[in-house]
Structures are given as structure tokens and as C-alpha cells.
C-alpha positions, 0 to 999 in steps of 0.5 A: 348406297348413294342416297338421292335427296331430290329423288326421295322428296315426293316420299319424304314430303306429302304433296301439300307439305311440298307445296308449302315448302316450295312456296316458302323457298320462293318467298325467301329467294324473292325477299333476298332478290329485292335487297341486293348487297352487290359486294362487301368486305369487312376485312375479317383477316389476320391482323398485321397481314398485307391486304395483297391477294386477300380475297374475303368478303363476297361479290368482287371479281378479283382479290385485293391488290396493292398499287402505288401512284408514284415511281419509287414509292412504297408503303403498306396496306395492312389489316388492323383491328378495325379494318385496314390501314394505309401507310404511304412512304417514299424511300428517297424523296419526302416531297414525292407525294406518293400514294399507296392503295388497296384496289379491287374489281367488281362486275361493271355497273352502268345502269340503275342506282348503286350505293358505295358505303364505307367507314374511314378515319384519318388516323394520323391527322395528316393533310395529304389526300385520303381516297375511296376511289371509284374506278373505270378500269385503271382510271379514277373517275372520282373519290370520296374522302379528303383532298390534299391540303384539306381537313374535311370530308367531301367528294372530289375528282369528277364530282367537281367539289374540290373547293373548300367550304366551311360547311363540309363536315370536319374530320373526327374519328371514324366516319360513315360515308355513303355515295349514291350514284344514279346512272343516266339521269336527265338524259346522259347525266349521272346524279351523285348524292353524298351522305355523311354519318347517316343512320343505315338502320333507318330509312334513306334520308330525303336529302344528302350532304350534297347532290351533284349532276353531270356526265361523271361515269359514262362507261360505268364503274367496275372497281374501288381503290382505298388509300392515302398520300405521302407528304409533299411540300407542306402537306403531311402524310395521311395514315388512313383507316377503312372498314366495312366496305359495301356496294349495294343497289338499295339503301336497305342492303347497306345495313344487312349482315352478310350471310349465306344465301337463305334459300341455300340454308333452307335447302340444306335444312331440308336435306338434313331432315330428309337424311334423319327421316330416312335413317329413322325409317331404316332403323324401324325396318331393321327392328321389324325384320329381326 
């Protein structure tokens, strides 16, 4: 006989108890809704495997794909012990300037505030670009990382911060970068704020490494692309590491440990309690009938 958990709720839990449980579930769901991790991937895959077609994490609308930016280019984006590593190459021309990327889409965001957070490392100390790109379809609107010929972290492309300045933080091991995007500020303009190595467990800093305002993301954003560039001219190949990609609508969510929905876990727990209580009732009734 099939046991219906829902139909047995009134008998399993008295009215007062059910009211308390309902209130608890609503509280849990409200708490979850107030801090939203839109999408994330910690790259918990088999070390050495290609990132292509992998579909871990949560919140994305597509699996990872591999893209090259120059015809004839190749290279790899592989899972490593500390995230993923992009290693661009070119079969015939060492000055081709090819780039290799892992790309993934999410549902378009074009209102409110969104945070893009990730860890990045210039593993080869190469001078070519390293990019965490913000995408509108197939169009790169801006990128965070290192510009070609540079040796420091910054934000480039549409954010128009491509000139070298002495105040930019130097490349030094794995670095936490967070970009806060506030859509439609000051009429049509968007506001972008970059944080470098912030404490994600604390309150959002009152100011970032820079804040810039402009009409950067008119149609919103619906994808990211992570990669690096092959040698061209005097610039050397950049082998880049990335880890802990997170997209959130508030600062608090960036530090959250991704986990199954707490409301769902609570319902599963109630179901388990119900089954245990039913089994106990059945065994007692059987004993009394003997």
C-alpha cells in the first residue's frame, strides 16, 4: 500500500504542532530568499578532465563549453587540484595571440545588483591576458583579470580602465576578485565596483579598488568566460588558474557554502519522521492484535 505523507500530516502532527512546523518552514524559506546565490561552481570534478560539457555547481543554464578566439588555435581548460587551469597554445604560429576559454551561460540579469566573485592566479607569470569575461550572448562586454602586456589585476574592456597605473595590485598567487554591478544607476548608466582580496565573511567594504559609471551593460549579462592568451610578439603565454566562481545578488551570499535548499531538507526530515511514526504505530497495532 502506498503511504501518502501529505494525507497523513493532520494525524501525524496535531494542529498546534503543525502550525509551528509551518511557521518554521516559512522562516527557513524567507531566510534563504533574502540571500541569493544565483549561480556557483567550485569545480568539484575529476582532476585532469576537460571542462567541456561538465555541468556541476548550480544555477547555470548550460554546461561548460570550450572556446577559442583565433582560427587554428588550440589548448586546454582542465580541472586541476585547485579549480581549473587554462593553457592556450597554437599549432603553427607562435605570434597568433590565441586565447582559450571555458564558457557558461546563466539566465539574463539586467536589473538590480549582482556580484561576480572568483579566485584567479597567473600560474606561469605570463604577460598575455587573463580574463574573467562578462558576456552578453557571444559579445564580451568587459573582463576582470590581466590585460595583455600587463602584470597587475584590473578591469578592462567596457569598463575603460585599460591604462597602466602604479596603484593597481600586483599579481601574487591566488587572488580574490569581486565585481559589483549595479544596473541602471543615474538613469541609463551602470555602476561597477571592483574589490581585490576582500574579506567575504565580513561586511561589504564601503569602497572598492575602483568605482566606475557608464553605459556598460545596456542589455544585461547572461554568461561568463574564463581563460587566457597565447604568446604574441614580446608577450608570453599566460597559464591561468580559476576557482570558486560565484554569482550573487548580495554580499552575504558570496560567503555561503552552497547546499541543498534548507526548506527541502526540512520537508524530507518531516517525511522521515512520519514514516518512522507510522511504522511504530503499525507494529504496536500488530502486537495488540496477536
